[in-house]
PyMOL CGO cylinders between C-alpha atoms (Angstrom):
from pymol import cmd
from pymol.cgo import CYLINDER

trace = [
    CYLINDER, -8.43, 29.22, -9.49, -6.04, 26.52, -9.67, 0.3, 1, 1, 1, 1, 1, 1,
    CYLINDER, -6.04, 26.52, -9.67, -6.17, 23.55, -6.83, 0.3, 1, 1, 1, 1, 1, 1,
    CYLINDER, -6.17, 23.55, -6.83, -3.42, 23.01, -5.30, 0.3, 1, 1, 1, 1, 1, 1,
    CYLINDER, -3.42, 23.01, -5.30, -1.98, 20.00, -3.27, 0.3, 1, 1, 1, 1, 1, 1,
    CYLINDER, -1.98, 20.00, -3.27, 0.44, 19.18, -1.04, 0.3, 1, 1, 1, 1, 1, 1,
    CYLINDER, 0.44, 19.18, -1.04, 2.74, 16.69, 0.64, 0.3, 1, 1, 1, 1, 1, 1,
    CYLINDER, 2.74, 16.69, 0.64, 1.20, 15.26, 3.85, 0.3, 1, 1, 1, 1, 1, 1,
    CYLINDER, 1.20, 15.26, 3.85, 2.05, 16.81, 6.79, 0.3, 1, 1, 1, 1, 1, 1,
    CYLINDER, 2.05, 16.81, 6.79, 2.26, 16.05, 10.05, 0.3, 1, 1, 1, 1, 1, 1,
    CYLINDER, 2.26, 16.05, 10.05, 1.13, 18.91, 11.59, 0.3, 1, 1, 1, 1, 1, 1,
    CYLINDER, 1.13, 18.91, 11.59, -2.33, 19.00, 10.28, 0.3, 1, 1, 1, 1, 1, 1,
    CYLINDER, -2.33, 19.00, 10.28, -3.03, 16.17, 13.56, 0.3, 1, 1, 1, 1, 1, 1,
    CYLINDER, -3.03, 16.17, 13.56, -2.48, 18.35, 15.56, 0.3, 1, 1, 1, 1, 1, 1,
    CYLINDER, -2.48, 18.35, 15.56, -4.27, 21.56, 13.80, 0.3, 1, 1, 1, 1, 1, 1,
    CYLINDER, -4.27, 21.56, 13.80, -7.23, 19.22, 14.15, 0.3, 1, 1, 1, 1, 1, 1,
    CYLINDER, -7.23, 19.22, 14.15, -6.88, 18.69, 18.06, 0.3, 1, 1, 1, 1, 1, 1,
    CYLINDER, -6.88, 18.69, 18.06, -6.73, 22.57, 18.60, 0.3, 1, 1, 1, 1, 1, 1,
    CYLINDER, -6.73, 22.57, 18.60, -9.37, 22.79, 16.48, 0.3, 1, 1, 1, 1, 1, 1,
    CYLINDER, -9.37, 22.79, 16.48, -11.97, 20.36, 17.97, 0.3, 1, 1, 1, 1, 1, 1,
    CYLINDER, -11.97, 20.36, 17.97, -11.23, 21.47, 20.90, 0.3, 1, 1, 1, 1, 1, 1,
    CYLINDER, -11.23, 21.47, 20.90, -12.80, 24.79, 20.48, 0.3, 1, 1, 1, 1, 1, 1,
    CYLINDER, -12.80, 24.79, 20.48, -15.16, 22.97, 19.29, 0.3, 1, 1, 1, 1, 1, 1,
    CYLINDER, -15.16, 22.97, 19.29, -16.28, 21.16, 21.99, 0.3, 1, 1, 1, 1, 1, 1,
    CYLINDER, -16.28, 21.16, 21.99, -16.24, 24.14, 24.20, 0.3, 1, 1, 1, 1, 1, 1,
    CYLINDER, -16.24, 24.14, 24.20, -17.90, 25.58, 21.63, 0.3, 1, 1, 1, 1, 1, 1,
    CYLINDER, -17.90, 25.58, 21.63, -20.96, 23.58, 21.43, 0.3, 1, 1, 1, 1, 1, 1,
    CYLINDER, -20.96, 23.58, 21.43, -20.97, 21.07, 24.17, 0.3, 1, 1, 1, 1, 1, 1,
    CYLINDER, -20.97, 21.07, 24.17, -22.66, 17.87, 24.46, 0.3, 1, 1, 1, 1, 1, 1,
    CYLINDER, -22.66, 17.87, 24.46, -24.72, 19.25, 20.76, 0.3, 1, 1, 1, 1, 1, 1,
    CYLINDER, -24.72, 19.25, 20.76, -20.93, 17.67, 19.49, 0.3, 1, 1, 1, 1, 1, 1,
    CYLINDER, -20.93, 17.67, 19.49, -20.97, 13.85, 20.32, 0.3, 1, 1, 1, 1, 1, 1,
    CYLINDER, -20.97, 13.85, 20.32, -18.34, 12.87, 18.11, 0.3, 1, 1, 1, 1, 1, 1,
    CYLINDER, -18.34, 12.87, 18.11, -15.52, 15.30, 16.31, 0.3, 1, 1, 1, 1, 1, 1,
    CYLINDER, -15.52, 15.30, 16.31, -13.74, 13.08, 14.47, 0.3, 1, 1, 1, 1, 1, 1,
    CYLINDER, -13.74, 13.08, 14.47, -10.58, 14.28, 11.15, 0.3, 1, 1, 1, 1, 1, 1,
    CYLINDER, -10.58, 14.28, 11.15, -11.69, 13.41, 8.66, 0.3, 1, 1, 1, 1, 1, 1,
    CYLINDER, -11.69, 13.41, 8.66, -10.47, 13.97, 4.49, 0.3, 1, 1, 1, 1, 1, 1,
    CYLINDER, -10.47, 13.97, 4.49, -7.21, 13.68, 2.72, 0.3, 1, 1, 1, 1, 1, 1,
    CYLINDER, -7.21, 13.68, 2.72, -5.71, 15.32, 5.74, 0.3, 1, 1, 1, 1, 1, 1,
    CYLINDER, -5.71, 15.32, 5.74, -6.52, 12.58, 8.12, 0.3, 1, 1, 1, 1, 1, 1,
    CYLINDER, -6.52, 12.58, 8.12, -4.84, 10.21, 5.98, 0.3, 1, 1, 1, 1, 1, 1,
    CYLINDER, -4.84, 10.21, 5.98, -1.02, 10.06, 6.43, 0.3, 1, 1, 1, 1, 1, 1,
    CYLINDER, -1.02, 10.06, 6.43, 1.40, 9.85, 3.73, 0.3, 1, 1, 1, 1, 1, 1,
    CYLINDER, 1.40, 9.85, 3.73, -0.79, 11.44, 1.42, 0.3, 1, 1, 1, 1, 1, 1,
    CYLINDER, -0.79, 11.44, 1.42, -1.12, 14.40, -0.33, 0.3, 1, 1, 1, 1, 1, 1,
    CYLINDER, -1.12, 14.40, -0.33, -3.71, 16.83, 0.43, 0.3, 1, 1, 1, 1, 1, 1,
    CYLINDER, -3.71, 16.83, 0.43, -5.27, 20.15, -0.35, 0.3, 1, 1, 1, 1, 1, 1,
    CYLINDER, -5.27, 20.15, -0.35, -3.96, 22.22, 2.96, 0.3, 1, 1, 1, 1, 1, 1,
    CYLINDER, -3.96, 22.22, 2.96, -7.46, 22.55, 4.33, 0.3, 1, 1, 1, 1, 1, 1,
    CYLINDER, -7.46, 22.55, 4.33, -8.53, 19.96, 7.75, 0.3, 1, 1, 1, 1, 1, 1,
    CYLINDER, -8.53, 19.96, 7.75, -11.88, 18.07, 7.04, 0.3, 1, 1, 1, 1, 1, 1,
    CYLINDER, -11.88, 18.07, 7.04, -13.54, 18.07, 10.26, 0.3, 1, 1, 1, 1, 1, 1,
    CYLINDER, -13.54, 18.07, 10.26, -16.63, 15.49, 11.22, 0.3, 1, 1, 1, 1, 1, 1,
    CYLINDER, -16.63, 15.49, 11.22, -19.26, 16.32, 13.79, 0.3, 1, 1, 1, 1, 1, 1,
    CYLINDER, -19.26, 16.32, 13.79, -22.21, 13.98, 14.81, 0.3, 1, 1, 1, 1, 1, 1,
    CYLINDER, -22.21, 13.98, 14.81, -24.64, 15.38, 16.77, 0.3, 1, 1, 1, 1, 1, 1,
    CYLINDER, -24.64, 15.38, 16.77, -27.58, 13.47, 18.78, 0.3, 1, 1, 1, 1, 1, 1,
    CYLINDER, -27.58, 13.47, 18.78, -29.82, 16.69, 17.18, 0.3, 1, 1, 1, 1, 1, 1,
    CYLINDER, -29.82, 16.69, 17.18, -28.76, 18.48, 14.46, 0.3, 1, 1, 1, 1, 1, 1,
    CYLINDER, -28.76, 18.48, 14.46, -31.53, 21.42, 14.97, 0.3, 1, 1, 1, 1, 1, 1,
    CYLINDER, -31.53, 21.42, 14.97, -30.24, 22.44, 17.96, 0.3, 1, 1, 1, 1, 1, 1,
    CYLINDER, -30.24, 22.44, 17.96, -26.45, 22.23, 16.55, 0.3, 1, 1, 1, 1, 1, 1,
    CYLINDER, -26.45, 22.23, 16.55, -28.10, 24.98, 14.03, 0.3, 1, 1, 1, 1, 1, 1,
    CYLINDER, -28.10, 24.98, 14.03, -28.70, 26.85, 17.17, 0.3, 1, 1, 1, 1, 1, 1,
    CYLINDER, -28.70, 26.85, 17.17, -25.27, 26.97, 17.89, 0.3, 1, 1, 1, 1, 1, 1,
    CYLINDER, -25.27, 26.97, 17.89, -24.15, 28.87, 14.85, 0.3, 1, 1, 1, 1, 1, 1,
    CYLINDER, -24.15, 28.87, 14.85, -22.73, 32.23, 16.83, 0.3, 1, 1, 1, 1, 1, 1,
    CYLINDER, -22.73, 32.23, 16.83, -20.52, 29.58, 18.72, 0.3, 1, 1, 1, 1, 1, 1,
    CYLINDER, -20.52, 29.58, 18.72, -18.93, 28.59, 15.51, 0.3, 1, 1, 1, 1, 1, 1,
    CYLINDER, -18.93, 28.59, 15.51, -19.31, 31.81, 14.14, 0.3, 1, 1, 1, 1, 1, 1,
    CYLINDER, -19.31, 31.81, 14.14, -17.43, 33.07, 17.30, 0.3, 1, 1, 1, 1, 1, 1,
    CYLINDER, -17.43, 33.07, 17.30, -14.82, 30.44, 16.02, 0.3, 1, 1, 1, 1, 1, 1,
    CYLINDER, -14.82, 30.44, 16.02, -15.07, 32.19, 12.34, 0.3, 1, 1, 1, 1, 1, 1,
    CYLINDER, -15.07, 32.19, 12.34, -16.76, 29.48, 10.76, 0.3, 1, 1, 1, 1, 1, 1,
    CYLINDER, -16.76, 29.48, 10.76, -18.55, 30.96, 8.32, 0.3, 1, 1, 1, 1, 1, 1,
    CYLINDER, -18.55, 30.96, 8.32, -22.10, 28.94, 7.98, 0.3, 1, 1, 1, 1, 1, 1,
    CYLINDER, -22.10, 28.94, 7.98, -23.98, 27.37, 4.96, 0.3, 1, 1, 1, 1, 1, 1,
    CYLINDER, -23.98, 27.37, 4.96, -26.33, 25.55, 5.26, 0.3, 1, 1, 1, 1, 1, 1,
    CYLINDER, -26.33, 25.55, 5.26, -26.49, 21.75, 3.71, 0.3, 1, 1, 1, 1, 1, 1,
    CYLINDER, -26.49, 21.75, 3.71, -24.58, 23.15, 0.87, 0.3, 1, 1, 1, 1, 1, 1,
    CYLINDER, -24.58, 23.15, 0.87, -25.88, 20.50, -1.41, 0.3, 1, 1, 1, 1, 1, 1,
    CYLINDER, -25.88, 20.50, -1.41, -26.01, 17.51, 0.54, 0.3, 1, 1, 1, 1, 1, 1,
    CYLINDER, -26.01, 17.51, 0.54, -29.54, 17.42, 2.50, 0.3, 1, 1, 1, 1, 1, 1,
    CYLINDER, -29.54, 17.42, 2.50, -29.03, 16.67, 6.63, 0.3, 1, 1, 1, 1, 1, 1,
    CYLINDER, -29.03, 16.67, 6.63, -25.74, 18.64, 6.73, 0.3, 1, 1, 1, 1, 1, 1,
    CYLINDER, -25.74, 18.64, 6.73, -25.06, 21.24, 8.21, 0.3, 1, 1, 1, 1, 1, 1,
    CYLINDER, -25.06, 21.24, 8.21, -21.51, 22.84, 6.60, 0.3, 1, 1, 1, 1, 1, 1,
    CYLINDER, -21.51, 22.84, 6.60, -19.47, 25.14, 7.56, 0.3, 1, 1, 1, 1, 1, 1,
    CYLINDER, -19.47, 25.14, 7.56, -15.79, 26.90, 6.31, 0.3, 1, 1, 1, 1, 1, 1,
    CYLINDER, -15.79, 26.90, 6.31, -12.68, 29.16, 7.98, 0.3, 1, 1, 1, 1, 1, 1,
    CYLINDER, -12.68, 29.16, 7.98, -10.60, 31.62, 6.33, 0.3, 1, 1, 1, 1, 1, 1,
    CYLINDER, -10.60, 31.62, 6.33, -7.85, 33.34, 7.38, 0.3, 1, 1, 1, 1, 1, 1,
    CYLINDER, -7.85, 33.34, 7.38, -7.76, 36.93, 7.29, 0.3, 1, 1, 1, 1, 1, 1,
    CYLINDER, -7.76, 36.93, 7.29, -6.53, 37.56, 3.94, 0.3, 1, 1, 1, 1, 1, 1,
    CYLINDER, -6.53, 37.56, 3.94, -9.33, 34.79, 2.41, 0.3, 1, 1, 1, 1, 1, 1,
    CYLINDER, -9.33, 34.79, 2.41, -7.12, 31.69, 2.48, 0.3, 1, 1, 1, 1, 1, 1,
    CYLINDER, -7.12, 31.69, 2.48, -9.36, 28.65, 3.11, 0.3, 1, 1, 1, 1, 1, 1,
    CYLINDER, -9.36, 28.65, 3.11, -8.28, 26.45, 6.59, 0.3, 1, 1, 1, 1, 1, 1,
    CYLINDER, -8.28, 26.45, 6.59, -11.30, 24.05, 7.87, 0.3, 1, 1, 1, 1, 1, 1,
    CYLINDER, -11.30, 24.05, 7.87, -14.40, 22.98, 6.51, 0.3, 1, 1, 1, 1, 1, 1,
    CYLINDER, -14.40, 22.98, 6.51, -16.87, 21.48, 8.97, 0.3, 1, 1, 1, 1, 1, 1,
    CYLINDER, -16.87, 21.48, 8.97, -19.52, 18.83, 8.06, 0.3, 1, 1, 1, 1, 1, 1,
    CYLINDER, -19.52, 18.83, 8.06, -21.44, 18.24, 10.96, 0.3, 1, 1, 1, 1, 1, 1,
    CYLINDER, -21.44, 18.24, 10.96, -24.48, 14.99, 10.47, 0.3, 1, 1, 1, 1, 1, 1,
    CYLINDER, -24.48, 14.99, 10.47, -27.17, 13.29, 12.35, 0.3, 1, 1, 1, 1, 1, 1,
    CYLINDER, -27.17, 13.29, 12.35, -24.93, 10.70, 14.72, 0.3, 1, 1, 1, 1, 1, 1,
    CYLINDER, -24.93, 10.70, 14.72, -25.00, 7.24, 12.47, 0.3, 1, 1, 1, 1, 1, 1,
    CYLINDER, -25.00, 7.24, 12.47, -26.29, 8.77, 9.32, 0.3, 1, 1, 1, 1, 1, 1,
    CYLINDER, -26.29, 8.77, 9.32, -25.21, 7.14, 6.24, 0.3, 1, 1, 1, 1, 1, 1,
    CYLINDER, -25.21, 7.14, 6.24, -23.19, 10.21, 5.50, 0.3, 1, 1, 1, 1, 1, 1,
    CYLINDER, -23.19, 10.21, 5.50, -21.01, 10.14, 8.98, 0.3, 1, 1, 1, 1, 1, 1,
    CYLINDER, -21.01, 10.14, 8.98, -20.62, 6.49, 8.11, 0.3, 1, 1, 1, 1, 1, 1,
    CYLINDER, -20.62, 6.49, 8.11, -19.49, 7.23, 3.94, 0.3, 1, 1, 1, 1, 1, 1,
    CYLINDER, -19.49, 7.23, 3.94, -16.61, 9.45, 5.78, 0.3, 1, 1, 1, 1, 1, 1,
    CYLINDER, -16.61, 9.45, 5.78, -15.10, 7.92, 8.73, 0.3, 1, 1, 1, 1, 1, 1,
    CYLINDER, -15.10, 7.92, 8.73, -14.81, 4.29, 6.46, 0.3, 1, 1, 1, 1, 1, 1,
    CYLINDER, -14.81, 4.29, 6.46, -12.92, 5.77, 3.67, 0.3, 1, 1, 1, 1, 1, 1,
    CYLINDER, -12.92, 5.77, 3.67, -10.96, 7.57, 6.14, 0.3, 1, 1, 1, 1, 1, 1,
    CYLINDER, -10.96, 7.57, 6.14, -10.16, 4.72, 8.18, 0.3, 1, 1, 1, 1, 1, 1,
    CYLINDER, -10.16, 4.72, 8.18, -10.06, 2.09, 5.04, 0.3, 1, 1, 1, 1, 1, 1,
    CYLINDER, -10.06, 2.09, 5.04, -7.27, 4.32, 3.40, 0.3, 1, 1, 1, 1, 1, 1,
    CYLINDER, -7.27, 4.32, 3.40, -5.53, 4.52, 6.60, 0.3, 1, 1, 1, 1, 1, 1,
    CYLINDER, -5.53, 4.52, 6.60, -5.74, 0.25, 6.56, 0.3, 1, 1, 1, 1, 1, 1,
    CYLINDER, -5.74, 0.25, 6.56, -4.58, 0.07, 3.37, 0.3, 1, 1, 1, 1, 1, 1,
    CYLINDER, -4.58, 0.07, 3.37, -1.82, 2.37, 2.48, 0.3, 1, 1, 1, 1, 1, 1,
    CYLINDER, -1.82, 2.37, 2.48, -1.51, 1.06, -1.03, 0.3, 1, 1, 1, 1, 1, 1,
    CYLINDER, -1.51, 1.06, -1.03, -5.16, 2.25, -1.70, 0.3, 1, 1, 1, 1, 1, 1,
    CYLINDER, -5.16, 2.25, -1.70, -4.46, 5.56, -0.57, 0.3, 1, 1, 1, 1, 1, 1,
    CYLINDER, -4.46, 5.56, -0.57, -1.29, 5.74, -2.60, 0.3, 1, 1, 1, 1, 1, 1,
    CYLINDER, -1.29, 5.74, -2.60, -3.60, 5.53, -5.57, 0.3, 1, 1, 1, 1, 1, 1,
    CYLINDER, -3.60, 5.53, -5.57, -5.85, 7.95, -4.34, 0.3, 1, 1, 1, 1, 1, 1,
    CYLINDER, -5.85, 7.95, -4.34, -2.36, 10.47, -4.00, 0.3, 1, 1, 1, 1, 1, 1,
    CYLINDER, -2.36, 10.47, -4.00, -0.56, 9.66, -7.18, 0.3, 1, 1, 1, 1, 1, 1,
    CYLINDER, -0.56, 9.66, -7.18, -4.43, 10.56, -8.95, 0.3, 1, 1, 1, 1, 1, 1,
    CYLINDER, -4.43, 10.56, -8.95, -4.31, 13.12, -7.23, 0.3, 1, 1, 1, 1, 1, 1,
    CYLINDER, -4.31, 13.12, -7.23, -1.25, 14.52, -8.34, 0.3, 1, 1, 1, 1, 1, 1,
    CYLINDER, -1.25, 14.52, -8.34, -2.00, 13.79, -11.83, 0.3, 1, 1, 1, 1, 1, 1,
    CYLINDER, -2.00, 13.79, -11.83, -5.53, 15.93, -11.83, 0.3, 1, 1, 1, 1, 1, 1,
    CYLINDER, -5.53, 15.93, -11.83, -3.48, 18.98, -10.40, 0.3, 1, 1, 1, 1, 1, 1,
    CYLINDER, -3.48, 18.98, -10.40, -0.66, 18.59, -13.00, 0.3, 1, 1, 1, 1, 1, 1,
    CYLINDER, -0.66, 18.59, -13.00, -0.10, 21.61, -14.97, 0.3, 1, 1, 1, 1, 1, 1,
    CYLINDER, -0.10, 21.61, -14.97, -1.48, 24.02, -11.49, 0.3, 1, 1, 1, 1, 1, 1,
    CYLINDER, -1.48, 24.02, -11.49, -4.39, 24.33, -14.10, 0.3, 1, 1, 1, 1, 1, 1,
    CYLINDER, -4.39, 24.33, -14.10, -7.16, 22.26, -12.84, 0.3, 1, 1, 1, 1, 1, 1,
    CYLINDER, -7.16, 22.26, -12.84, -10.23, 24.15, -11.29, 0.3, 1, 1, 1, 1, 1, 1,
    CYLINDER, -10.23, 24.15, -11.29, -12.26, 22.58, -7.96, 0.3, 1, 1, 1, 1, 1, 1,
    CYLINDER, -12.26, 22.58, -7.96, -15.02, 21.22, -10.55, 0.3, 1, 1, 1, 1, 1, 1,
    CYLINDER, -15.02, 21.22, -10.55, -12.55, 19.03, -12.55, 0.3, 1, 1, 1, 1, 1, 1,
    CYLINDER, -12.55, 19.03, -12.55, -10.39, 18.35, -9.80, 0.3, 1, 1, 1, 1, 1, 1,
    CYLINDER, -10.39, 18.35, -9.80, -13.61, 16.76, -7.94, 0.3, 1, 1, 1, 1, 1, 1,
    CYLINDER, -13.61, 16.76, -7.94, -14.98, 15.57, -11.16, 0.3, 1, 1, 1, 1, 1, 1,
    CYLINDER, -14.98, 15.57, -11.16, -11.97, 13.57, -11.87, 0.3, 1, 1, 1, 1, 1, 1,
    CYLINDER, -11.97, 13.57, -11.87, -11.72, 12.05, -8.29, 0.3, 1, 1, 1, 1, 1, 1,
    CYLINDER, -11.72, 12.05, -8.29, -15.45, 11.41, -8.27, 0.3, 1, 1, 1, 1, 1, 1,
    CYLINDER, -15.45, 11.41, -8.27, -14.85, 7.97, -9.93, 0.3, 1, 1, 1, 1, 1, 1,
    CYLINDER, -14.85, 7.97, -9.93, -12.45, 6.87, -7.16, 0.3, 1, 1, 1, 1, 1, 1,
    CYLINDER, -12.45, 6.87, -7.16, -14.18, 8.30, -4.73, 0.3, 1, 1, 1, 1, 1, 1,
    CYLINDER, -14.18, 8.30, -4.73, -17.23, 6.40, -5.46, 0.3, 1, 1, 1, 1, 1, 1,
    CYLINDER, -17.23, 6.40, -5.46, -15.72, 2.53, -6.18, 0.3, 1, 1, 1, 1, 1, 1,
    CYLINDER, -15.72, 2.53, -6.18, -13.81, 2.93, -3.10, 0.3, 1, 1, 1, 1, 1, 1,
    CYLINDER, -13.81, 2.93, -3.10, -16.51, 3.83, -0.62, 0.3, 1, 1, 1, 1, 1, 1,
    CYLINDER, -16.51, 3.83, -0.62, -18.73, 1.68, -1.79, 0.3, 1, 1, 1, 1, 1, 1,
    CYLINDER, -18.73, 1.68, -1.79, -15.07, -0.76, -0.56, 0.3, 1, 1, 1, 1, 1, 1,
    CYLINDER, -15.07, -0.76, -0.56, -14.92, 0.94, 2.59, 0.3, 1, 1, 1, 1, 1, 1,
    CYLINDER, -14.92, 0.94, 2.59, -18.39, 0.69, 3.60, 0.3, 1, 1, 1, 1, 1, 1,
    CYLINDER, -18.39, 0.69, 3.60, -18.36, -3.13, 3.11, 0.3, 1, 1, 1, 1, 1, 1,
    CYLINDER, -18.36, -3.13, 3.11, -14.88, -3.78, 4.95, 0.3, 1, 1, 1, 1, 1, 1,
    CYLINDER, -14.88, -3.78, 4.95, -15.95, -0.85, 7.23, 0.3, 1, 1, 1, 1, 1, 1,
    CYLINDER, -15.95, -0.85, 7.23, -19.47, -2.85, 8.82, 0.3, 1, 1, 1, 1, 1, 1,
    CYLINDER, -19.47, -2.85, 8.82, -17.52, -6.27, 8.42, 0.3, 1, 1, 1, 1, 1, 1,
    CYLINDER, -17.52, -6.27, 8.42, -14.93, -4.80, 10.94, 0.3, 1, 1, 1, 1, 1, 1,
    CYLINDER, -14.93, -4.80, 10.94, -17.69, -3.88, 13.62, 0.3, 1, 1, 1, 1, 1, 1,
    CYLINDER, -17.69, -3.88, 13.62, -19.64, -7.73, 13.80, 0.3, 1, 1, 1, 1, 1, 1,
]
cmd.load_cgo(trace, "trace")
């Protein structure tokens, strides 16, 4: 299936806020932080219309034990899904349209910092965010790009920008 990206939709912020409230109720104190990440969290850039959520937890194993709460919200537990130290969940509509991804990491983990730094850096540097958006448009032109080719095409930009973002993010917290 081709990757579909769409113009930024300001309703994504509201969709995140609503889902974050539901997640807080379902997970209680095992969710010490719930953050909107990914392209839908960055104003003005194109994105796949899927809300990415980062949950920080003081105890990943305790969060894993709350899978029934996630299932009650419509999430499917996917385990680490290729990233050690992560719990990954996805949510779809009844007709199979993906709407949400949840990435859960231990509070303060390298992966959590990486996601938050990337988001904050692109928000603070709109010209870099536009470059990222333009890259995504170029990768999906013609509507034939599959998910693997799309991810591979974005990877060099993401790797480089993550390094810059982490240095910027850590310096801004001193």
